[in-house]
N, C-alpha and C positions, 0 to 999 in steps of 0.2 A: 467194132465190137465194143459194147458197153463195159467199162471197167468195173469188176465186182467190188473194188475197194470203196465204191460209193455206198455200200451197205453200211448203215449207221449214220449216214449224213443227215443232218437235220436242217430244214429250212428255218429261217427266222420266223418265230410265231407272228401271226397277223390277226387283226380283229376285224369283224364284220358285224354290222347292225342288221338285225332281222327287221326289215322294213315292212310295215303293214301292207302297203300298196303292192309291193312285189310278192309278198306272201299271198295276198288275196288273189292276184292274177294267177299265180302258180296253182292255187287250189281250184280255181275255175278251169284251168287247162287240164288238170289231172282229174277233174270232176270229183273232187273230195266231197263226200256226201254230208249233207246237213249244214245248216246255217252257222254252226259254231266255227266253221272253217272260213267263212266269208263275212260274217257280221259280228263285229266286236261286242255289241250289246247282247246278242244271242250267246256268244262265248261266255260272257260274264254271268248271264242268267244260268248257264250250265255249270258254273263254279270255276271257270278258268279265268286267270287274270287278263288274258287277251287272246287273240287268235292262236290256237295251237299249231305248231310246226309239224307237218306230215313227214313220214319216214324219209322220203328221198330229197326233200328240200335242202338239207345240209350239204348234199353232194354239189348242188349248184353254187353254194357259198364257198365250198372248198376249192372249186375251180378258179376262184378269184385270187388264188395264191400269187402274190406279187414276185415270188422268187423265180429266177431263171435256171433252176436246178436241172431241168431236163436239157436245156441248152448247154449247161456246163458239162453234162454227161455225154454230149455229142449226139443227142437224139434229134433226128430230123422229123419235125412234127407231122408233115404229110404222110409219113410212114407209120404213124401210131394207130393202133387199133385198141378200142376199149374191150377188155376181156371180162372183168369181174368187178362188182361193187358190192360191198357189204356194210352193214350198220349194226352196232350194238348200242342200244340206248340205255342211259342210266337215269334219265328223267326227260320229261317233255320240255322242249324249248317253246318260247312264245314270242309273238310280235313285240317289238320294242326292246328286246334284249340285245346286249352286245356280247358276242361270243368270240373266244380266242381259239384259233386253229394252230396246232403245233404238229406239222408234218415231219415224218422221218422215212427214209428209204430203208425197208427191212429185208429186201432180197433182190438180187439180180441174177438171172440164169438164162440159159439158151436151150432151144430145142431144134429139131430137124436140122442137125448139123450146122447150127448157127443162122439158119434162114429166119428164125424168129428168136428175138431176145425179149425177155420179160423183166419188167420193173414193178416191184411191189412197194406200195406206199401206204403207210398207216398214219392216220391223223387223229390226235386226241383233241376233242372239242370241250372247252371248259366255259363256265359262266363267269359273270363279273366277280363272283365270290371265290373263284378258283376251283369250285367243285366240278366234278365230271358231268358232262351232258351226254356225250356220245363218243364212240370210237368208230372211225371210218376206215374202211379197208378197200384199196383199189389196186387192180392189176391191169397194166397195159402191156401190149405186145408191140414190138417195133420190128417191122419187116426189114429184111436185108434189102438194100437198094437194088441188088441183083436178083431178088426173088421173083420179080415179075417179067424178067427177060427170057426170051426163048433161048433154049440151048441148041447148039448146032447138032 
């Protein structure tokens, strides 16, 4: 069982660069429409300083969290299910920026008699100037190791 006293635990903030090549590849994979998402010159002609970051890209950067907080919580990663992801944007991020991610565990709870435990993690993303870029919200479920076994 995941100890609810982890609520309020903060991971060490970490920084990630928004790399143009990675961003361009992501935009191609998700079929972001328009050359402003894949061509820096087109982005600049449209008034952007560089390639704009689409809504879900920051989730991939957030996954790079170097902390082992889930391991500290006793979470067995093969039992993790992604439940929910949400974003609140304060401004658009762009290729070439360095962003800081500050994650915190905001809730831990269980359902189905403990067969599923949930961990809620919220991450504040800020720019180099310290100003807010986005707030990320993630919920994962952790299946009980016994939940897949047949009962006699």
